[in-house]
C-alpha positions in Angstrom: -9.1 4.7 -10.0 -7.1 6.7 -12.6 -8.6 9.7 -14.4 -6.4 9.7 -17.4 -7.5 10.6 -20.8 -7.7 7.9 -23.3 -4.4 8.8 -25.2 -2.8 11.2 -22.7 0.8 9.9 -23.1 0.7 10.2 -27.2 3.7 12.5 -28.1 5.8 13.1 -31.2 8.7 11.0 -31.9 11.6 13.8 -31.7 13.9 13.6 -28.7 12.1 15.2 -25.8 14.1 17.4 -23.3 13.5 16.3 -19.6 11.9 19.7 -18.7 9.4 19.4 -21.6 8.5 15.8 -20.3 7.7 16.9 -16.9 5.5 19.8 -18.1 3.6 17.3 -20.3 3.2 15.3 -17.5 1.8 18.3 -15.5 -0.7 18.9 -18.1 -2.2 15.4 -18.8 -2.1 13.6 -15.3 -4.4 14.4 -12.5 -4.5 12.9 -9.1 -6.4 9.6 -9.0 -6.7 8.7 -5.5 -9.6 9.3 -3.1 -9.1 11.0 0.3 -9.2 9.6 3.8 -8.6 11.0 7.3 -5.9 9.6 9.4 -5.2 10.3 12.9 -2.1 12.6 13.3 0.4 9.7 14.5 0.0 8.1 10.9 0.1 11.3 8.8 3.8 11.2 8.1 4.7 11.1 4.5 1.1 11.4 3.5 -0.2 13.9 0.9 -2.6 16.4 2.2 -6.0 16.2 0.6 -7.2 19.9 1.5 -5.7 23.2 2.6 -5.4 23.3 6.1 -7.1 26.4 7.6 -6.1 27.4 11.3 -9.2 26.9 13.6 -7.3 29.3 16.1 -4.3 31.4 16.7 -1.1 30.1 18.1 -0.2 31.2 20.8 -3.9 31.8 21.8 -2.9 34.7 24.3 0.2 36.9 24.9 2.9 35.2 26.9 6.2 35.5 28.5 9.4 34.4 26.5 11.4 34.4 29.6 11.2 33.9 33.5 11.2 37.3 35.2 8.8 40.1 36.0 5.6 41.6 33.8 5.7 45.3 34.2 4.1 48.4 32.7 6.8 49.9 30.4 5.6 53.3 31.4 6.1 52.7 35.2 10.1 52.3 34.4 12.3 55.0 35.3 14.4 56.4 32.4 18.3 55.8 33.2 18.0 54.7 36.8 16.9 51.7 38.5 13.2 51.2 39.2 11.8 49.6 42.4 8.2 48.0 42.1 6.4 45.8 44.7 5.7 42.3 43.4 2.0 41.7 44.0 1.3 38.5 42.1 2.7 35.4 40.4 1.8 33.7 36.9 2.9 30.3 35.9 2.1 28.5 32.5 -1.5 27.2 33.0 -2.3 29.3 35.9 -3.3 32.8 34.7 -3.7 35.7 36.9 -7.2 36.2 37.8 -7.3 40.0 37.8 -5.9 42.7 35.8 -2.7 44.0 36.9 -2.5 47.4 38.2 0.0 50.4 37.3 3.0 50.6 39.6 3.4 46.8 40.5 5.2 44.1 39.1 3.9 40.4 38.4 6.3 37.4 38.8 6.0 35.6 35.7 7.6 32.3 34.1 8.3 31.1 30.6 5.0 30.3 28.6 2.6 31.9 31.3 -0.1 34.1 30.0 0.5 37.9 30.4 -1.8 39.6 32.9 -4.0 42.2 31.3 -2.1 45.6 31.4 1.7 44.7 31.5 3.4 45.1 28.2 7.0 44.1 29.0 8.7 41.2 30.7 12.2 42.0 32.4 14.5 39.0 32.6 15.0 37.7 36.2 18.8 37.9 35.4 18.5 41.5 35.0 16.4 42.3 38.2 17.5 42.0 42.0 15.0 40.8 44.4 14.6 42.6 47.7 16.0 40.1 50.7 13.0 38.4 51.9 11.2 37.6 48.9 12.5 34.1 48.4 14.5 32.8 45.6 11.3 31.7 43.5 9.7 35.3 44.1 7.1 36.7 46.4 3.3 36.1 46.2 2.1 39.6 46.7 5.1 40.5 49.1 8.5 42.0 48.4 9.9 44.3 46.0 12.1 43.9 42.6 14.8 46.3 41.5 14.7 46.7 37.7 17.6 48.1 35.8 17.1 50.7 33.2 17.5 50.1 29.4 15.0 47.6 28.5 12.6 48.1 25.4 8.9 48.5 25.5 7.4 44.9 24.7 10.5 43.0 25.4 10.2 39.4 26.1 6.7 39.4 25.3 5.3 36.9 22.9 1.9 38.1 21.0 -1.1 36.1 20.4 -0.9 34.7 16.9 2.7 35.3 16.7 3.0 31.7 15.2 -0.1 31.4 13.3 -3.2 33.6 13.0 -6.6 32.2 13.1 -8.1 31.7 9.6 -4.8 31.5 7.8 -3.8 28.8 5.4 -1.1 27.0 7.0 -0.7 23.9 5.1 -1.4 23.3 1.4 -3.3 20.7 -0.6 -0.8 18.3 -2.0 1.8 19.1 0.6 3.8 16.0 1.8 3.4 15.9 5.4 6.5 15.9 7.5 6.9 15.7 11.3 6.8 19.6 11.9 3.5 19.5 9.8 1.8 17.3 11.8 3.4 19.0 15.1 1.5 22.4 13.8 -1.6 20.4 13.4 -1.5 19.3 16.8 -0.5 22.7 18.3 -4.0 24.0 16.5 -5.9 21.2 18.2 -6.5 18.9 15.5 -6.6 15.2 16.0 -6.8 14.0 12.4 -5.9 15.1 8.9 -7.5 14.7 5.5 -5.0 13.0 3.2 -4.7 11.2 -0.3 -5.1 7.5 -0.1 -1.9 6.0 -1.0 -1.4 4.9 -4.6 -1.5 1.0 -5.3 1.2 0.3 -7.8 2.1 -3.5 -9.3 5.6 -4.2 -10.2 7.0 -7.0 -12.0 9.8 -8.3 -14.2 10.1 -10.5 -17.2 12.9 -12.7 -18.8 13.8 -16.3 -18.6 17.4 -15.2 -17.6 16.1 -13.3 -14.4 16.3 -14.9 -11.1 14.9 -14.2 -7.6 17.9 -13.2 -5.3 19.1 -16.1 -3.2 17.7 -18.7 -6.0 20.1 -21.1 -7.9 21.8 -18.9 -10.5 22.5 -21.0 -13.8 25.1 -19.8 -16.4 23.7 -16.7 -18.2 21.3 -15.7 -15.5 21.1 -12.6 -13.5 19.6 -11.9 -10.0 16.6 -9.3 -10.3 17.9 -6.2 -8.9 15.7 -3.8 -10.8 12.5 -4.9 -9.6 13.7 -4.7 -5.9 15.2 -1.2 -6.4 11.8 0.0 -8.0 9.8 -1.4 -5.2 12.1 0.4 -2.8 11.7 3.8 -5.0 7.9 3.4 -4.8 8.0 2.7 -0.9 9.6 6.0 -0.6 6.6 7.7 -2.5 4.4 6.3 0.2 2.9 3.9 -2.3 1.4 0.4 -1.4 3.4 -1.8 -3.5 2.3 -5.2 -5.0 5.2 -7.2 -6.1 3.9 -9.6 -9.2 7.2 -11.3 -9.2 9.0 -12.3 -12.3 6.6 -13.2 -15.1 7.2 -16.0 -17.8 8.6 -14.7 -21.3 4.8 -15.5 -22.7 2.5 -13.0 -24.2 -0.6 -14.9 -22.7 0.8 -15.1 -19.3 2.0 -11.4 -19.3 -1.2 -10.1 -20.7 -3.3 -12.0 -18.1 -1.3 -10.6 -15.2 -1.4 -7.0 -16.6 -5.3 -7.2 -17.2 -5.8 -8.3 -13.5 -3.4 -5.9 -12.2 -5.1 -2.9 -14.0 -8.4 -3.8 -12.3 -7.2 -3.1 -9.0 -3.9 -0.8 -9.1 -3.6 2.8 -9.9 -0.2 2.4 -12.0 2.1 -0.6 -13.2 5.7 -0.3 -13.3 8.2 -2.5 -14.8 11.6 -2.3 -16.4 13.1 -3.9 -19.8 11.1 -6.2 -22.2 9.4 -3.2 -24.0 11.2 -3.2 -27.1 10.4 -4.9 -30.4 12.5 -8.1 -29.9 11.2 -11.6 -30.5 11.1 -12.4 -26.6 9.9 -9.0 -25.6 6.3 -9.6 -25.0 5.5 -6.9 -22.6 5.1 -4.4 -25.6 2.6 -6.4 -27.3 0.7 -7.6 -24.3 0.2 -3.8 -23.2 -0.7 -3.0 -26.7 -3.4 -5.9 -26.7 -5.1 -4.3 -23.6 -4.5 -0.8 -24.2 -1.9 1.6 -25.8 1.9 2.0 -25.4 4.0 5.2 -26.4 7.6 5.4 -26.4 9.0 8.9 -25.1 12.4 9.2 -26.5 13.9 11.2 -23.7 17.2 13.5 -24.5 19.0 12.2 -21.3 21.9 10.2 -20.3 21.9 7.8 -19.0 18.5 6.5 -20.5 16.7 5.1 -23.4 13.3 5.4 -24.3 10.7 5.1 -21.6 7.6 3.2 -22.3 4.3 5.0 -21.1 0.9 3.6 -21.7 -2.3 2.8 -20.5 -4.4 -0.3 -19.8 -7.8 1.3 -19.7 -7.3 4.4 -17.6 -4.5 2.9 -15.6 -1.0 4.0 -16.5 1.9 1.7 -17.4 5.3 2.7 -17.1 8.2 0.6 -18.7 11.7 1.7 -17.6 15.0 0.8 -19.5 16.7 -2.5 -18.4 19.9 -1.2 -17.1 20.1 -0.5 -13.5 21.6 3.0 -13.4 19.1 4.0 -16.4 16.4 2.6 -14.6 17.0 4.9 -11.7 17.8 8.1 -13.7 14.6 7.6 -15.9 12.5 6.7 -12.7 13.7 10.2 -11.2 13.1 12.0 -14.5 9.8 10.4 -15.5 8.1 8.0 -13.2 8.7 9.9 -10.0 7.1 13.0 -11.3 4.3 11.1 -12.7 3.5 9.0 -10.0 3.6 11.9 -7.5 1.3 13.7 -9.6 -1.1 10.7 -9.6 -0.6 10.7 -5.7 -2.0 14.2 -5.3 1.4 15.6 -4.7 1.6 19.6 -5.5 5.5 19.5 -5.8 6.7 16.8 -8.3 10.2 18.1 -9.2 13.0 17.5 -6.8 15.1 20.3 -5.5 18.6 20.8 -7.0 21.5 22.6 -5.3 24.7 24.4 -6.5 27.9 22.8 -6.1 31.4 22.8 -7.7 32.7 20.4 -10.3 36.2 18.7 -9.8 36.2 17.4 -13.3 36.2 18.2 -16.6 33.5 16.9 -19.0 32.4 16.7 -22.7 28.9 15.9 -23.9 26.6 16.4 -26.7 24.4 19.3 -27.4 20.6 18.9 -26.7 20.9 16.3 -24.4 20.7 16.4 -20.5 23.0 14.1 -18.9 23.4 13.1 -15.3 26.7 12.3 -13.8 27.1 10.4 -10.7 29.2 12.0 -8.1 30.0 12.4 -4.4 30.5 15.5 -2.5 33.1 16.8 -0.3 33.4 20.1 1.6 34.8 23.0 -0.2 37.2 25.5 1.0 35.1 28.3 0.3 31.9 26.8 1.7 30.6 25.3 -1.7 30.5 21.5 -1.8 32.7 20.0 -4.4 31.3 17.2 -6.5 33.7 14.2 -7.7 32.9 12.1 -10.7 32.6 8.5 -10.2 35.3 6.7 -12.2 33.1 4.6 -14.4 30.2 5.7 -16.5 28.3 2.6 -17.6 24.7 2.4 -17.3 25.1 -1.1 -15.8 27.3 -0.2 -12.8 24.8 -0.1 -9.9 27.5 0.3 -7.4 28.2 3.7 -8.9 24.8 4.6 -7.3 25.7 3.3 -4.3 29.1 4.8 -3.9 27.8 8.5 -5.1 25.9 11.0 -3.0 23.7 12.1 -5.9 23.9 13.3 -9.6 25.2 16.4 -11.3 22.7 17.5 -14.0 24.2 19.0 -16.9 21.8 21.1 -19.2 21.1 20.7 -23.0 23.1 23.5 -24.2 26.3 22.7 -22.4 28.9 20.8 -24.4 32.1 21.4 -22.2 32.4 21.6 -18.6 35.5 22.9 -17.0 36.8 21.8 -13.8 35.9 24.6 -11.2 32.6 25.5 -12.7 29.3 25.9 -10.7 26.8 23.1 -11.5 23.4 21.7 -10.5 23.3 18.8 -7.9 20.4 16.5 -7.3 21.3 14.9 -3.9 19.8 11.4 -3.3 18.5 12.4 -0.2 16.2 14.6 -1.8 14.6 11.9 -3.7 14.6 9.2 -1.3 17.7 7.3 -2.6 
């Protein structure tokens, strides 16, 4: 379960820059999950629980990079053709069972182990086989004529060219991609040690909130936030428990929170954590643990509630759909990645060119929804979504990501280079 300190989310009431918030999370949150071993087939998107040290070199032996002839470079004439007898044949998986001798050529195929002695491979297209050798090369018969100009060691792949035995090839906390799993397989491994997926409970509250597909009385809304949050958590590799829509009663919410804290690593919700008469989530969390409001200097977004029920973190996001997603990316995602054992908890940004003017307040980081098009100079161009409301969920659907404007900027001019967070980088 969680390994948080008793009051790790306590923070002063001033507006907190987004970078300071992430730095605070790095300091106070440590991974909470145990490790387990999984077969390679099921390792994708899991977080590695220990450094992976190569038990062998890849490739294990020198091998040919092309189909051709393995020769001693020092046997080749300078500036003129060299004619050598072909005395052996090496295919992948079938090494030559003797050392090669000076003055001979060995027919070799791509991936085949280099015979002992030769240091260079001449590509078959640059050679001429004597008549009678056969299209596939002789087995101890015939000759090959090698043109001049090849360099020593050409077309020879060295043992350990890819990986050296004993080298750390994958790092603890790395999220495993198909290429990482492929590398593990190339090293002969069948399993990897990974962190257990986080168990995260999600719920909504509000008498006006209805399940999608249910009857929608006047004044009610369908619950999109809970579904969105669950999908975001799926993208982090978490095991999500959907607690549904809780009634607006303190006792019911407190009982559900207490039970969820007993068998989950974190609890996430949106809305219902202010001090209003019908906002019982705040009181329920405080009756079981502690709750702090982080006043983030970001837009869109409002205070994010971070608390603990015992040692299990509670995350209360704003109620507006766009603010939910932005604050999830800014705070909840880094926190949960840290809990899950990830080494990298901040998403990568890329530089693009803004196709819009923009004014903003100083000392506040703003996230502007935008779509990208190709630029004439090769730099992608960001086009701002027409409407800025925090409740316009369609703006996230029709955008490719977020232009992130730093605290010190107050005026953005069209054509300026800006930082862009693609949704593809964060699983959106």
